[in-house]
C-alpha positions as CSV (number, residue, x, y, z in Angstrom):
1,M,101.0,74.8,33.8
2,K,101.0,71.0,34.4
3,R,104.6,70.8,35.4
4,K,104.0,73.6,38.0
5,S,101.2,71.7,39.6
6,I,103.3,68.6,40.3
7,P,105.6,70.3,43.0
8,L,102.5,72.0,44.6
9,I,100.7,68.6,44.9
10,A,103.9,67.0,46.3
11,A,104.3,69.9,48.9
12,A,100.6,69.6,49.9
13,A,101.1,65.8,50.4
14,L,104.2,66.3,52.6
15,A,102.3,68.8,54.6
16,F,99.9,66.0,55.7
17,V,102.6,63.4,56.1
18,L,105.4,65.2,58.1
19,P,103.4,66.2,61.2
20,S,102.3,62.7,61.9
21,A,105.9,61.4,61.4
22,A,107.3,64.2,63.7
23,L,105.0,63.1,66.4
24,A,106.8,59.7,66.5
25,Q,110.2,61.3,67.2
26,T,111.7,62.5,70.5
27,V,110.8,66.2,71.2
28,D,113.7,68.8,71.5
29,G,114.8,69.6,75.0
30,S,113.7,66.2,76.4
31,R,115.8,64.2,79.0
32,L,115.3,60.7,80.3
33,F,114.4,62.0,83.7
34,N,114.1,65.2,85.7
35,P,115.0,65.1,89.4
36,N,112.4,67.0,91.4
37,I,114.5,67.3,94.4
38,D,117.8,69.1,95.1
39,L,120.3,66.3,94.7
40,S,123.0,68.1,96.6
41,T,121.0,68.3,99.9
42,G,120.0,64.7,100.4
43,A,122.1,61.7,101.2
44,Q,125.2,61.2,99.0
45,N,126.0,57.8,97.8
46,G,129.8,57.1,98.1
47,F,129.8,54.3,95.8
48,V,132.9,54.0,93.4
49,G,132.2,52.0,90.2
50,Y,129.3,52.6,87.7
51,A,125.7,53.8,88.5
52,G,122.7,54.6,86.5
53,G,119.5,52.8,85.6
54,I,117.5,50.6,83.3
55,F,114.3,51.6,81.4
56,L,111.8,50.2,79.0
57,T,111.1,52.4,76.1
58,S,107.5,53.7,75.3
59,Y,105.2,52.2,72.8
60,N,104.3,55.5,71.4
61,Y,107.8,56.9,70.2
62,Y,110.8,55.9,68.2
63,P,113.1,57.7,70.9
64,Q,116.3,59.5,69.6
65,V,119.3,60.2,71.7
66,N,122.1,62.8,70.9
67,Y,123.3,64.0,74.2
68,L,124.7,62.1,77.3
69,G,125.4,64.0,80.6
70,Y,126.8,63.8,84.1
71,Y,125.4,65.5,87.3
72,D,127.5,68.6,88.4
73,N,126.7,69.1,92.1
74,G,126.6,72.9,92.6
75,G,127.0,73.7,89.0
76,N,130.5,75.0,89.6
77,G,132.3,72.3,87.5
78,L,133.4,68.8,87.8
79,A,136.6,67.8,89.7
80,N,137.2,64.8,87.4
81,S,136.0,63.5,83.9
82,H,133.4,60.8,83.8
83,V,132.5,58.2,81.1
84,V,128.8,58.0,80.4
85,S,127.4,55.0,78.4
86,L,124.2,53.9,76.7
87,W,123.5,50.1,76.3
88,D,120.9,48.1,74.5
89,N,120.1,45.6,77.3
90,S,117.5,43.7,75.0
91,A,120.3,43.0,72.4
92,G,122.8,41.3,74.7
93,N,124.1,44.5,76.3
94,T,125.4,46.1,73.1
95,L,127.1,49.3,73.8
96,L,125.3,52.1,71.7
97,A,127.1,55.2,72.7
98,T,129.7,56.4,75.1
99,V,131.1,59.9,75.9
100,T,133.6,61.4,78.4
101,V,132.2,64.4,80.3
102,P,135.3,66.4,80.8
103,A,136.3,68.0,84.1
104,G,135.8,71.5,84.8
105,T,133.1,73.8,83.1
106,V,133.8,73.0,79.5
107,A,130.6,71.0,78.8
108,P,127.5,73.1,78.9
109,L,125.4,72.9,82.0
110,V,121.6,72.5,81.7
111,D,119.3,71.6,84.6
112,G,122.1,70.4,86.8
113,F,123.9,68.1,84.2
114,R,127.0,68.7,82.0
115,W,126.3,67.5,78.6
116,V,128.2,66.1,75.7
117,Q,126.9,65.6,72.2
118,L,127.1,62.3,70.5
119,P,128.9,62.2,67.1
120,S,125.7,61.0,65.7
121,T,122.0,60.5,66.8
122,V,121.2,57.0,68.3
123,N,117.7,55.8,67.4
124,L,116.1,53.5,70.1
125,T,113.6,50.9,69.4
126,Y,110.1,51.1,71.2
127,N,109.4,48.5,73.9
128,N,113.0,47.7,74.4
129,Y,115.2,47.7,77.5
130,Y,118.2,50.0,77.7
131,I,120.7,50.9,80.4
132,I,122.5,54.2,81.0
133,D,125.4,54.4,83.5
134,A,128.3,56.7,84.5
135,Q,131.6,56.1,86.0
136,V,131.3,57.5,89.6
137,D,134.2,58.2,92.0
138,N,132.7,59.6,95.3
139,V,134.4,63.0,94.3
140,D,131.8,64.4,92.1
141,T,128.8,63.5,94.1
142,W,125.2,63.0,92.7
143,G,122.9,62.2,95.6
144,D,121.5,58.7,95.9
145,L,118.6,56.7,94.4
146,I,115.6,58.7,93.6
147,T,112.2,57.0,93.4
148,G,109.0,57.9,91.8
149,D,106.9,61.0,92.3
150,P,107.7,63.4,93.9
151,Q,111.4,62.7,93.8
152,V,111.8,62.0,90.0
153,S,109.8,62.3,86.8
154,F,110.6,60.1,83.7
155,S,110.0,61.3,80.2
156,G,107.2,59.2,78.6
157,Q,109.0,59.9,75.3
158,Y,111.7,57.5,76.5
159,A,110.3,55.4,79.3
160,N,107.1,53.3,79.5
161,L,104.9,55.1,82.1
162,D,101.8,52.9,81.8
163,S,100.3,51.7,85.0
164,G,101.9,48.5,86.2
165,Y,105.1,49.1,84.4
166,E,106.8,50.8,87.4
167,F,109.1,47.8,87.7
168,S,110.6,48.5,84.1
169,R,112.5,51.6,85.6
170,A,115.1,50.8,88.1
171,G,118.4,51.7,89.5
172,R,121.6,49.9,88.3
173,Y,125.0,49.8,89.8
174,G,128.1,47.7,89.8
175,N,131.1,47.5,87.5
176,I,131.8,46.9,83.8
177,V,132.4,43.1,83.6
178,D,133.2,41.3,80.4
179,G,132.0,44.3,78.4
180,A,128.6,44.4,80.1
181,P,126.9,47.2,82.0
182,P,126.3,47.1,85.9
183,N,123.6,44.5,86.8
184,Q,123.0,45.1,90.3
185,A,119.4,46.5,90.9
186,G,118.2,49.2,93.2
187,G,114.5,50.2,93.8
188,S,111.6,50.2,91.3
189,D,110.4,53.4,89.4
190,A,113.9,54.6,90.3
191,I,117.3,55.6,89.1
192,Y,120.7,56.6,90.4
193,P,120.9,60.1,89.0
194,A,124.6,60.2,88.1
195,A,123.9,60.1,84.4
196,N,121.3,61.4,82.1
197,M,120.5,61.4,78.5
198,G,118.4,63.5,76.0
199,F,117.5,64.8,72.7
200,N,118.8,68.5,71.9
201,V,119.1,69.3,75.5
202,V,121.4,72.1,74.6
203,P,119.5,74.7,72.7
204,A,120.7,75.8,69.2
205,P,121.5,79.5,68.7
206,E,118.4,81.6,68.1
207,P,117.8,82.6,64.5
208,S,118.3,86.2,65.2
209,T,121.9,85.2,66.7
210,L,122.7,83.4,63.5
211,A,121.5,86.3,61.4
212,L,123.8,88.7,63.4
213,L,126.8,86.3,63.0
214,G,126.1,86.2,59.2
215,I,125.9,90.0,59.0
216,G,129.1,90.3,61.1
217,A,130.9,87.8,58.9
218,G,129.8,89.7,55.8
219,M,131.0,93.0,57.0
220,L,134.4,91.6,58.0
221,L,134.6,89.9,54.5
222,G,133.6,93.4,52.9
223,I,136.3,95.2,54.9
224,A,139.0,92.6,54.0
225,R,138.1,93.0,50.3
226,K,138.4,96.8,50.4
227,R,141.8,96.4,52.0
228,Q,143.0,94.2,49.4
229,K,142.0,96.8,46.7
């Protein structure tokens, strides 16, 4: 009886510990920012180089990133592939992650962006500056600098949204020079919306879907075994 009680006590302890720890992590389906305007209808920036933005992480989360994306104007596929990168600006512009969003419609489209999953999750540090950028070509257009409400909403899970910290979110553009991200600034409480990042922005299959796949696989295996007999 004593041995059985130990797992029960441990499970009860975990029930109290896990919820508080989970609150410190980035919530599924989150993105650095959400445009509140149709990026295809406004002015289009014809810049060729790299564009994105800088942001200061929140004090309240240990943000996680496992997707990077590029804006697909019209949602009908990209004409070219685009490199999207995430940098740690507070650590000497260290490159943390980079992906190539392929041309066409191969990458999943969610809320206007084509997303590519990182090989592994990148954990960001709270109260730290990061830069996200994308290689832009004036072919796959993405609008222009979007600034504050009502044009753009930043996620408080990633960016510091406290009053007086509007300066900590700004557009960045330029070129990759000596292994460093673009450093020319544009606006305050703003971003060039070519690139985006997020955590689990592409939903996993529903449990019912997975169950059906498992049943189907089981049936096929059973048929194959019968034929072998």
